[in-house]
C-alpha positions as a Markdown table, in Angstrom:
| # | Residue | x | y | z |
|---|---|---|---|---|
| 1 | Met | 45.4 | 9.5 | -29.9 |
| 2 | Ser | 47.4 | 6.2 | -29.2 |
| 3 | Thr | 46.1 | 2.8 | -29.7 |
| 4 | Glu | 46.5 | 2.2 | -25.9 |
| 5 | Val | 44.7 | 5.2 | -25.0 |
| 6 | Leu | 41.8 | 4.7 | -27.1 |
| 7 | Ala | 41.5 | 0.9 | -25.8 |
| 8 | Ile | 41.6 | 2.3 | -22.3 |
| 9 | Val | 38.6 | 4.8 | -22.9 |
| 10 | Val | 36.2 | 2.2 | -24.7 |
| 11 | Ser | 36.7 | -0.1 | -21.7 |
| 12 | Ala | 36.1 | 2.7 | -19.7 |
| 13 | Ile | 32.8 | 3.5 | -21.6 |
| 14 | Gly | 31.7 | 0.2 | -21.6 |
| 15 | Ile | 32.0 | -0.2 | -17.9 |
| 16 | Val | 30.0 | 2.5 | -17.3 |
| 17 | Leu | 27.2 | 1.6 | -19.7 |
| 18 | Thr | 27.2 | -1.8 | -18.3 |
| 19 | Leu | 27.3 | -0.6 | -14.3 |
| 20 | Gly | 24.7 | 2.2 | -15.7 |
| 21 | Thr | 22.3 | -0.4 | -16.9 |
| 22 | Ser | 22.3 | -3.1 | -14.4 |
| 23 | Leu | 21.8 | -0.4 | -11.9 |
| 24 | Phe | 18.5 | 0.7 | -13.5 |
| 25 | Ala | 17.6 | -2.8 | -14.1 |
| 26 | Ala | 18.0 | -3.7 | -10.1 |
| 27 | Gly | 16.1 | -0.3 | -9.6 |
| 28 | Ala | 13.0 | -1.2 | -11.7 |
| 29 | Trp | 13.1 | -4.9 | -10.1 |
| 30 | Met | 13.0 | -3.4 | -6.4 |
| 31 | Val | 10.2 | -1.2 | -7.4 |
| 32 | Arg | 8.0 | -3.5 | -9.0 |
| 33 | Arg | 8.5 | -6.0 | -5.8 |
| 34 | Ile | 7.7 | -3.4 | -3.4 |
| 35 | Asp | 4.6 | -2.1 | -5.6 |
| 36 | Asp | 3.3 | -6.1 | -5.3 |
| 37 | Arg | 4.0 | -6.0 | -1.7 |
| 38 | Ile | 2.2 | -2.6 | -1.0 |
| 39 | Asp | -0.8 | -4.1 | -3.2 |
| 40 | Ala | -0.9 | -7.4 | -0.9 |
| 41 | Val | -1.0 | -5.1 | 2.3 |
| 42 | Asp | -3.9 | -2.8 | 0.6 |
| 43 | Asp | -6.0 | -5.5 | 0.0 |
| 44 | Lys | -5.6 | -7.5 | 3.3 |
| 45 | Leu | -5.8 | -4.4 | 5.5 |
| 46 | Ser | -9.1 | -2.9 | 3.1 |
| 47 | Thr | -10.7 | -6.3 | 4.1 |
| 48 | Arg | -9.9 | -6.4 | 7.8 |
| 49 | Ile | -11.3 | -2.8 | 7.6 |
| 50 | Asp | -14.4 | -4.0 | 6.2 |
| 51 | Ala | -15.0 | -6.6 | 8.8 |
| 52 | Val | -14.5 | -4.4 | 11.8 |
| 53 | Ala | -17.2 | -1.6 | 10.0 |
| 54 | Thr | -19.4 | -4.4 | 9.9 |
| 55 | Asp | -18.9 | -5.6 | 13.5 |
| 56 | Val | -19.4 | -1.9 | 14.2 |
| 57 | Thr | -23.0 | -1.4 | 12.6 |
| 58 | Asp | -23.8 | -5.0 | 14.1 |
| 59 | Leu | -22.7 | -3.8 | 17.4 |
| 60 | Lys | -24.5 | -0.3 | 17.3 |
| 61 | Ile | -27.7 | -2.2 | 16.0 |
| 62 | Ala | -27.3 | -4.6 | 19.5 |
| 63 | Val | -27.1 | -1.7 | 21.3 |
| 64 | Ala | -30.1 | 0.0 | 20.2 |
| 65 | Arg | -32.4 | -2.8 | 21.0 |
| 66 | Leu | -30.9 | -2.9 | 24.0 |
| 67 | Glu | -31.8 | 0.7 | 25.0 |
| 68 | Gly | -35.4 | 0.8 | 23.3 |
| 69 | Pro | -36.9 | 3.4 | 22.2 |
| 70 | Pro | -36.2 | 7.1 | 23.9 |
| 71 | Arg | -38.1 | 7.7 | 26.8 |
| 72 | His | -40.2 | 10.9 | 27.0 |
| 73 | Leu | -40.1 | 13.2 | 30.1 |
| 74 | Leu | -43.6 | 14.6 | 29.3 |
| 75 | Thr | -46.3 | 12.0 | 28.9 |
| 76 | Ala | -49.1 | 12.8 | 27.0 |
| 77 | Arg | -52.9 | 13.1 | 28.6 |
| 78 | Arg | -55.8 | 11.3 | 27.8 |
């Protein structure tokens, strides 16, 4: 192999390694950012769901108080 061909092969390998490493680092950075955003949305959403569940429970209690005890079709005679 001549010196020029060897220099071209070494340069090509260096460029491929550099591009491969930079693409891998960029992909890892994007995955980390996406995970952070998903975690933030998950925390916010679970807080809102818990608040809605509490409101629904309070609403059920209020409706039960308005309706009162269940009415019986047969009354007891004394």
